[in-house]
C-alpha positions as CSV (number, residue, x, y, z in Angstrom):
1,M,-70.4,13.5,-27.0
2,S,-71.0,14.3,-23.2
3,V,-67.9,15.4,-21.4
4,T,-67.7,12.0,-19.0
5,A,-67.3,10.0,-22.4
6,G,-64.7,12.4,-24.0
7,F,-62.8,12.6,-20.7
8,I,-62.7,8.7,-20.6
9,L,-62.1,8.4,-24.2
10,L,-58.9,10.4,-23.9
11,L,-57.4,9.0,-20.6
12,V,-57.8,5.3,-22.7
13,A,-56.2,6.9,-26.0
14,A,-53.6,8.7,-23.7
15,L,-52.7,5.3,-21.5
16,V,-52.7,3.4,-24.7
17,A,-50.4,5.8,-26.6
18,A,-48.0,6.2,-23.9
19,N,-47.0,2.5,-23.9
20,L,-46.8,2.0,-27.7
21,P,-43.5,2.9,-28.4
22,W,-42.2,0.3,-25.6
23,L,-44.5,-2.6,-26.8
24,T,-43.6,-2.9,-30.3
25,E,-40.5,-2.9,-32.1
26,R,-41.5,-1.5,-35.7
27,V,-40.2,2.0,-36.4
28,L,-43.0,4.6,-36.2
29,F,-45.2,1.8,-35.6
30,V,-45.4,0.9,-39.6
31,L,-41.6,0.1,-40.6
32,P,-40.2,-2.9,-40.1
33,A,-37.5,-2.9,-37.0
34,P,-33.8,-2.9,-37.8
35,A,-31.7,-5.9,-37.3
36,Q,-30.4,-5.1,-34.0
37,G,-33.5,-3.7,-32.5
38,K,-34.9,-0.5,-32.1
39,R,-32.8,2.0,-30.5
40,E,-33.9,4.1,-27.5
41,W,-34.0,7.3,-28.8
42,V,-36.2,6.2,-31.7
43,R,-38.9,5.0,-28.7
44,L,-38.2,8.5,-27.1
45,L,-39.2,10.2,-30.5
46,E,-41.9,8.3,-30.8
47,W,-43.3,8.9,-27.1
48,A,-42.9,12.3,-27.7
49,L,-44.9,11.9,-31.3
50,M,-47.5,10.0,-29.1
51,Y,-47.9,13.3,-26.8
52,L,-48.3,15.5,-29.6
53,V,-51.3,13.3,-31.2
54,I,-53.0,12.7,-28.0
55,G,-52.6,16.6,-27.4
56,A,-54.4,17.2,-30.7
57,L,-57.0,14.6,-30.0
58,A,-57.6,16.5,-26.9
59,V,-57.6,19.7,-28.4
60,G,-60.5,18.1,-30.9
61,I,-62.6,16.6,-28.1
62,E,-62.4,19.8,-26.1
63,Y,-63.8,21.7,-29.1
64,R,-66.4,19.0,-29.8
65,V,-67.6,18.8,-26.1
66,T,-67.6,22.5,-25.2
67,G,-67.7,24.5,-28.7
68,G,-64.4,26.3,-28.2
69,V,-60.6,25.6,-27.2
70,Y,-59.2,27.7,-23.8
71,A,-55.9,28.8,-24.2
72,Q,-53.3,27.2,-21.5
73,E,-50.3,28.5,-20.1
74,W,-47.0,26.8,-19.7
75,E,-48.1,24.8,-16.3
76,F,-50.7,22.7,-18.1
77,Y,-48.3,21.4,-20.8
78,V,-45.7,20.5,-18.4
79,T,-48.5,19.0,-15.9
80,T,-49.6,17.1,-19.1
81,L,-46.3,15.8,-20.1
82,C,-45.6,14.6,-16.5
83,L,-49.3,12.7,-16.6
84,F,-48.1,11.2,-19.8
85,L,-44.7,10.1,-18.6
86,V,-46.6,8.3,-15.7
87,F,-48.6,6.7,-18.3
88,A,-45.7,5.4,-20.0
89,L,-44.4,3.6,-17.1
90,P,-45.9,0.2,-17.3
91,G,-45.0,-0.1,-21.0
92,F,-41.1,1.0,-20.0
93,I,-41.1,-1.8,-17.0
94,Y,-42.2,-4.1,-19.2
95,H,-39.7,-3.4,-22.0
96,H,-36.9,-3.1,-19.8
97,D,-37.6,-5.5,-16.7
98,L,-40.5,-7.5,-17.0
99,R,-39.6,-8.8,-20.7
100,R,-36.1,-10.2,-19.9
101,L,-37.4,-12.1,-16.6
102,L,-40.3,-13.5,-18.3
103,K,-37.6,-14.6,-21.1
104,K,-35.3,-16.6,-18.3
105,R,-38.1,-18.5,-16.8
106,R,-39.3,-20.0,-20.2
């Protein structure tokens, strides 16, 4: 796998993973939703879990492409967390604003 292919794979996976908690009603993506709907804290917990999964994927891709994993300081993790937060914005907007607007129009 080339560096460019690994980078593109990681970005696409992060974009999809960051939006999944707001696009599905299943709890942890496998359990059926409760009758009152999925709570917001569950969505945030799923989002944090997806951040960790994407982080593990990034470490695996880095090891495969470069043959090693480089140590990072706390600034790196804060930056990636903020980037993951920005990636989640389309799903968040869809869930809280756009979905209601689309239901009203029907």
